[in-house]
C-alpha positions in Angstrom: 84.0 1.4 10.9 85.8 3.3 13.7 86.2 1.6 17.1 83.6 3.9 18.6 81.0 3.1 16.0 81.8 -0.6 16.4 81.2 -0.3 20.2 78.0 1.5 19.6 76.8 -1.1 17.1 77.7 -3.9 19.5 75.7 -2.3 22.3 72.6 -1.9 20.0 72.9 -5.5 19.0 73.1 -6.7 22.6 70.1 -4.5 23.4 68.1 -6.1 20.6 69.0 -9.6 21.6 68.2 -9.0 25.3 64.8 -7.6 24.2 64.1 -10.4 21.8 65.0 -13.0 24.5 62.7 -11.3 27.0 59.8 -11.1 24.7 60.2 -14.6 23.6 60.2 -15.7 27.2 57.1 -13.7 28.1 54.9 -14.3 25.1 56.4 -17.0 22.9 58.3 -16.9 19.6 55.2 -16.9 17.2 53.4 -14.1 19.4 56.4 -11.8 19.2 57.1 -9.6 16.1 60.0 -7.4 15.2 58.1 -4.2 16.0 57.8 -5.3 19.5 61.5 -6.2 19.8 62.4 -2.8 18.3 60.2 -0.9 20.9 61.6 -2.8 23.8 65.1 -2.2 22.6 64.4 1.4 21.7 65.7 1.1 18.3 64.1 1.4 14.8 62.7 -1.5 13.1 65.0 -0.9 10.2 67.9 -1.4 12.5 67.0 -5.0 13.4 66.5 -5.8 9.8 70.0 -4.2 9.0 71.7 -6.1 11.8 69.9 -9.4 11.8 67.9 -9.6 8.7 64.7 -11.0 10.3 63.1 -12.4 13.3 64.7 -15.8 12.6 67.9 -14.0 12.3 67.5 -13.1 16.0 66.9 -16.8 17.0 70.0 -17.8 14.9 72.2 -15.4 16.9 70.6 -16.2 20.3 71.2 -19.9 19.8 74.7 -19.5 18.4 75.7 -18.7 22.0 73.3 -21.3 23.6 74.6 -24.1 21.4 78.2 -23.2 22.5 77.0 -23.4 26.1 75.5 -26.9 25.6 78.8 -28.0 24.0 80.8 -26.9 26.9 78.4 -28.4 29.5 78.7 -31.7 27.7 82.5 -31.6 27.5 82.6 -30.9 31.1 80.8 -34.4 31.7 83.0 -36.0 29.2 86.1 -34.8 31.0 85.0 -36.4 34.3 82.6 -39.2 33.5 80.8 -41.1 36.3 82.1 -44.6 37.3 78.5 -46.0 36.7 77.8 -45.8 33.1 74.0 -45.4 33.3 74.3 -42.5 35.8 77.1 -41.0 33.7 75.0 -41.1 30.6 72.0 -39.6 32.3 74.1 -36.7 33.6 75.3 -36.1 30.1 71.9 -36.0 28.6 70.8 -33.7 31.4 73.0 -31.0 30.1 70.9 -30.7 27.0 68.5 -28.4 28.6 66.8 -26.9 25.5 63.6 -25.4 26.4 64.4 -24.4 30.0 66.0 -21.0 29.2 62.9 -19.5 27.6 60.2 -21.8 28.4 58.3 -21.4 25.2 56.8 -24.4 23.4 56.2 -22.9 19.9 59.9 -22.3 19.4 60.7 -26.0 20.2 58.1 -27.2 17.8 59.7 -25.0 15.1 63.1 -26.6 15.8 61.5 -30.0 15.9 60.4 -29.3 12.3 56.7 -29.0 13.2 57.2 -25.5 11.8 55.0 -22.7 10.4 57.2 -21.6 7.4 60.6 -21.2 8.7 62.0 -24.5 7.7 65.4 -23.6 6.4 66.6 -21.7 9.4 65.1 -24.0 12.0 66.4 -27.1 10.1 69.9 -25.6 10.4 69.6 -25.2 14.1 68.2 -28.6 14.5 71.0 -30.1 12.5 73.6 -28.3 14.6 72.0 -29.5 17.9 71.5 -33.0 16.6 75.2 -33.3 15.6 76.5 -31.9 18.8 74.4 -34.2 21.1 74.9 -37.4 19.2 78.6 -36.9 18.9 79.0 -36.4 22.6 76.7 -39.4 23.4 78.8 -41.6 21.1 82.0 -40.3 22.8 80.7 -41.4 26.2 79.6 -44.8 24.8 83.1 -45.3 23.6 84.6 -44.4 26.9 82.6 -47.0 28.8 83.2 -49.6 26.0 86.9 -49.0 26.5 86.6 -49.4 30.2 85.0 -52.8 29.6 81.6 -51.6 30.9 79.8 -52.1 27.6 79.8 -54.7 24.9 82.4 -53.5 22.3 80.3 -54.7 19.5 77.4 -52.3 20.3 77.5 -49.5 17.6 77.8 -46.1 19.5 75.7 -44.4 16.7 72.9 -46.8 17.3 73.0 -46.2 21.2 73.2 -42.4 20.5 70.1 -42.6 18.3 68.0 -44.5 20.8 68.9 -42.2 23.8 68.5 -39.1 21.8 65.1 -40.3 20.6 64.0 -40.5 24.3 65.2 -37.0 24.9 63.4 -35.6 21.8 60.3 -37.6 22.3 59.7 -36.2 25.8 60.5 -32.7 24.8 58.0 -32.9 21.9 55.4 -34.1 24.4 56.2 -31.1 26.6 55.9 -28.9 23.6 52.5 -30.3 22.5 50.8 -30.9 25.8 50.2 -27.8 27.9 49.6 -29.8 31.1 53.1 -31.4 31.1 55.6 -29.5 33.1 59.3 -29.2 32.0 60.3 -30.5 35.4 58.3 -33.8 34.8 59.7 -34.0 31.3 63.2 -33.9 32.8 62.4 -36.5 35.3 61.0 -38.8 32.7 63.9 -38.4 30.4 66.3 -39.3 33.2 64.3 -42.3 34.3 64.1 -43.7 30.9 67.7 -43.0 30.0 68.8 -44.7 33.2 66.7 -47.8 32.5 67.6 -48.1 28.8 71.4 -47.4 29.1 71.7 -49.7 32.2 70.3 -52.6 30.1 73.2 -52.3 27.7 76.0 -52.1 30.3 78.2 -55.0 31.6 78.2 -55.8 35.3 81.6 -55.3 36.9 83.5 -58.5 37.3 
C-alpha cells in the first residue's frame, strides 16, 4: 500500500471513529448501528466492516486510546503521590473516569458483563481495565507502606480489590439508575474511598 493510500485510509478510519463516538454519545451504544455510523462518516457500510470488523470493533479501537489515557493519568499520580495516603488514593481513583467521556450507561453495562450478547469483546476490555486499575492501586499502597504510613502486613491486592469494588459498585448504580448523575457518583466514590482507606493508614508519629 502506497503512502498516499495509507494516509487516505487513516483519514477514513479517523472519520469513522469520530462518527461512532459522536453517535454513541448522542444516542447510546445499543441504539446506534453501523449504517448510522457509515452515514455520519460519509463512507460505505462495507468500509466499516473492512476496517473494523463490526460495531464492537469500533468500541475496541476507541477504547484502545482511552485505556492508554487512563494509564498515563494514573502514572502521573503515582509519580507525585500526595503526602496524605487517603487523599492520594482518592486522587488516583478519580483518574479512572470511565463513563464521563461518552455519558452512555448501556456501554458501561456491557463492559460490566451485564451484556446483551457481546461477551467476548467486552470481557476483554473489562479485563484490561481491571488489570490496569488494580496494578496502579497496588503500587500506591506499596508506596505508602514503604513510607511507614500503612501496616506492612496488609496485602496490597486485597486493598486494591476493596477500593476497586467501591468504584465499580457506584458506576454500576449510575448505569442502572437513570436518576443518579455522574457527578454524584464521583462524589460518592471519593467519600467512600477516603473513609475506607483512611481506616487502614497509620497516623504519623
